[in-house]
C-alpha positions in Angstrom: -108.9 107.1 34.4 -111.1 105.5 31.9 -110.6 101.7 31.5 -110.8 100.4 28.0 -112.6 97.0 27.5 -111.7 94.7 24.7 -114.2 92.3 23.3 -112.2 90.3 20.9 -111.8 86.5 21.8 -108.9 84.5 20.9 -105.3 83.4 22.0 -102.0 84.7 21.8 -102.8 88.4 21.4 -100.3 89.4 24.1 -102.7 92.0 25.5 -104.7 91.3 28.6 -108.4 90.9 27.5 -111.1 92.1 29.9 -115.0 91.1 29.9 -117.8 93.5 30.1 -117.2 94.3 33.8 -113.4 95.2 33.3 -112.4 91.9 34.7 -109.5 89.8 33.1 -110.7 86.9 30.7 -108.8 83.9 32.0 -110.5 81.4 29.5 -110.5 82.3 25.8 -112.2 80.5 23.1 -111.9 81.1 19.3 -115.3 80.3 17.9 -116.4 79.9 14.3 -120.0 80.4 15.1 -121.1 83.3 17.5 -123.1 81.5 20.4 -126.2 83.5 20.3 -129.8 82.5 20.9 -131.0 83.0 17.4 -128.8 81.9 14.3 -129.8 82.8 11.0 -128.7 80.0 8.6 -126.8 80.9 5.3 -127.1 78.9 2.2 -125.3 75.8 1.6 -125.0 73.2 -1.2 -127.7 70.3 -1.2 -127.3 67.1 -2.8 -130.6 67.0 -4.7 -131.3 70.0 -7.1 -134.8 71.1 -7.6 -136.9 74.0 -8.8 -137.5 75.3 -5.1 -139.0 78.6 -6.4 -142.1 76.6 -7.4 -142.0 73.7 -4.8 -140.9 73.1 -1.3 -137.6 72.2 -0.6 -138.9 69.8 2.0 -139.8 67.5 -0.9 -136.1 66.5 -1.1 -132.9 65.9 1.0 -132.0 68.9 3.2 -128.6 68.8 4.7 -127.7 69.2 8.4 -126.4 73.0 8.6 -122.7 73.1 8.9 -123.2 76.2 11.2 -125.2 74.1 13.7 -122.8 71.4 13.7 -119.9 73.5 14.5 -121.9 75.2 17.4 -122.7 71.7 18.8 -119.1 70.3 18.8 -117.1 73.5 19.2 -119.2 75.0 21.9 -121.8 72.9 23.6 -119.9 69.6 23.6 -116.3 71.0 23.9 -115.6 68.7 26.9 -117.2 65.4 25.3 -114.9 62.7 24.5 -117.4 60.2 22.6 -120.5 61.5 20.8 -123.1 59.3 19.7 -125.7 60.0 16.9 -128.8 57.5 16.7 -129.9 59.1 13.2 -126.5 59.7 11.8 -127.8 60.5 8.4 -125.5 61.8 5.5 -122.5 62.3 7.4 -122.6 66.2 8.0 -122.4 65.8 11.9 -119.7 63.0 11.6 -117.5 65.2 9.5 -117.8 68.1 12.1 -116.7 65.6 14.7 -113.6 64.9 12.9 -112.9 68.6 12.5 -113.3 69.3 16.1 -111.4 66.1 17.2 -114.5 64.3 18.8 -114.7 60.5 18.8 -118.0 59.9 16.9 -120.2 56.8 16.5 -123.4 57.1 14.3 -126.1 54.6 13.6 -128.2 54.8 10.4 -130.4 52.4 8.4 -130.0 54.1 5.0 -127.3 52.2 3.0 -127.3 55.2 0.6 -126.7 57.5 3.7 -123.9 55.5 4.9 -122.3 55.5 1.5 -122.7 59.3 1.2 -121.2 59.7 4.8 -118.2 57.4 3.7 -117.4 59.9 0.8 -117.3 62.6 3.4 -114.7 60.3 5.3 -117.2 59.3 7.9 -117.8 55.7 8.7 -121.3 55.4 10.1 -122.6 52.0 11.2 -125.6 50.2 9.5 -127.7 49.6 12.7 -131.1 50.0 14.1 -131.1 52.3 17.2 -134.3 50.7 18.4 -132.4 47.4 18.9 -128.7 47.7 18.4 -126.2 48.0 21.5 -125.9 51.8 22.3 -122.2 52.6 23.2 -121.3 54.5 26.5 -121.3 58.1 25.6 -120.9 61.5 27.1 -122.3 63.6 24.1 -125.1 63.2 21.8 -126.1 65.2 18.6 -128.6 64.2 16.3 -131.7 65.3 14.1 -134.5 62.8 14.2 -136.7 62.2 10.9 -139.6 64.3 10.5 -141.9 61.3 10.0 -144.1 62.1 7.1 -142.5 65.3 6.0 -139.5 64.3 4.1 -138.6 61.1 2.3 -136.0 58.9 3.7 -134.3 55.7 2.6 -134.1 52.5 4.7 -136.5 51.2 7.4 -136.3 53.6 10.0 -138.9 54.9 12.5 -140.2 57.3 9.9 -142.1 54.3 8.3 -144.2 54.1 11.3 -147.8 53.8 10.3 -149.0 56.5 12.6 -147.9 59.5 14.5 -148.5 57.9 17.8 -146.4 54.9 16.8 -143.5 57.2 15.4 -143.7 59.0 18.9 -143.3 55.7 20.9 -140.5 54.5 18.7 -138.6 57.9 19.0 -139.3 57.8 23.0 -137.7 54.2 23.0 -134.5 55.3 21.1 -134.1 58.4 23.4 -134.5 56.2 26.5 -132.1 53.7 25.2 -129.5 56.3 24.5 -130.2 58.1 27.8 -129.6 54.6 29.8 -126.0 54.6 28.2 -125.2 58.3 28.6 -122.7 59.2 31.3 -123.6 61.6 34.1 -122.8 65.2 32.8 -123.5 64.1 29.2 -124.6 66.9 26.8 -127.5 66.1 24.4 -128.0 68.3 21.4 -131.2 67.7 19.4 -132.3 69.9 16.5 -136.1 69.4 16.2 -139.0 71.4 14.6 -142.6 71.4 13.9 -144.6 71.2 10.8 -148.0 71.0 9.3 -149.3 68.3 6.7 -152.9 67.7 5.6 -153.9 70.6 8.1 -152.4 68.5 11.1 -149.8 70.2 13.3 -146.9 67.9 14.3 -144.9 69.2 17.2 -141.8 67.2 17.4 -140.0 69.9 19.6 -142.7 69.5 22.2 -142.4 65.6 22.1 -138.8 65.9 22.4 -139.0 68.3 25.4 -141.4 66.0 27.1 -139.5 62.8 26.6 -136.2 64.3 27.8 -138.0 65.8 30.8 -139.6 62.4 31.7 -135.9 60.9 31.4 -134.7 63.4 34.1 -132.7 65.7 31.7 -132.1 69.1 32.5 -132.7 71.6 29.9 -129.6 74.0 29.7 -130.0 75.9 26.4 -132.3 76.5 23.4 -131.0 78.1 19.9 -133.7 79.2 17.5 -132.3 78.1 14.0 -133.9 80.3 11.5 -134.4 79.5 7.9 -136.0 82.8 7.1 -133.1 84.0 4.8 -132.9 80.6 2.7 -136.5 79.5 2.6 -138.7 80.1 -0.4 -141.3 81.9 1.6 -143.2 83.1 -1.6 -144.1 79.4 -2.4 -145.6 78.7 0.9 -147.1 82.3 1.8 -150.3 82.1 -0.4 -151.4 78.8 1.3 -150.5 80.1 4.7 -152.7 83.2 4.1 -155.5 81.2 2.8 -155.4 78.7 5.6 -154.6 81.0 8.5 -151.3 79.3 9.4 -147.9 80.9 9.8 -145.1 79.8 7.5 -142.7 77.7 9.4 -139.1 78.9 8.9 -137.2 77.9 12.0 -136.2 74.7 14.2 -134.7 74.7 17.6 -131.6 73.3 18.8 -132.5 71.7 22.3 -129.6 71.3 24.6 -130.0 69.0 27.5 -127.6 67.8 30.3 -127.8 64.5 32.5 -127.2 65.5 35.9 -123.9 64.5 37.8 -124.2 61.4 39.9 -123.8 63.5 43.2 -126.5 65.7 42.1 -128.9 62.9 41.5 -127.9 61.5 44.9 -128.7 64.8 46.5 -132.2 64.9 45.0 -132.9 61.5 46.1 -131.9 62.3 49.6 -134.3 65.3 49.5 -137.1 63.0 48.2 -136.5 60.5 51.0 -136.6 63.4 53.7 -140.0 64.7 52.1 -141.5 61.1 52.5 -140.4 60.9 56.1 
């Protein structure tokens, strides 16, 4: 007898649903974003209009993707109770937190960004994540500034005089957050890399190294593709001339803070090794 396998996800269908191996699915989730390792972004409104067929969209404000915000809150941080954002920005992530019923605290140094977030119904706090008290949290979602690539208001770490200074400030903020993260916390950080004046800036690599040094466990990575919405024809001639590929993706890096008992077990193994 052939067994029919059902793939739909949801609640209340009244029909027993089976996984790929024919076993009953006991936990069902309704997801607005399919959790796959590559997500192609779709167009969304931007606050600043511009002739992006003739200039890069990076010259102005680029909003945080609603698709990625949904994936973070609905999927990766579905068990989080309080989510912190050290670079709260224009309110997209805070608005998503409200949609998915997560308590959210966001810090930002731009009064313009805080005002825009307020119009979205999000009350972000005017505070410097380098010095202000970081709240205890079990989730973090953020997108750090891309130093010399985009133009930001306020006096944040993007105003650092050098790439090295920026990296040190960024490391400080992540370290301060990690100190206040509860064991088992999930961190969702979307980062990328870029070139300017022929120099390559690998913020993704920096983030991986810092989180690794803090003891974070990397649990997932999602490639965020902007290929379908990027003005590739603007960038392609220069890319061909210089021998560089056109950057059309970012990465959503997902980390976890080990549970307390896991840390104790690791410490015990290290002590045994020393003996």
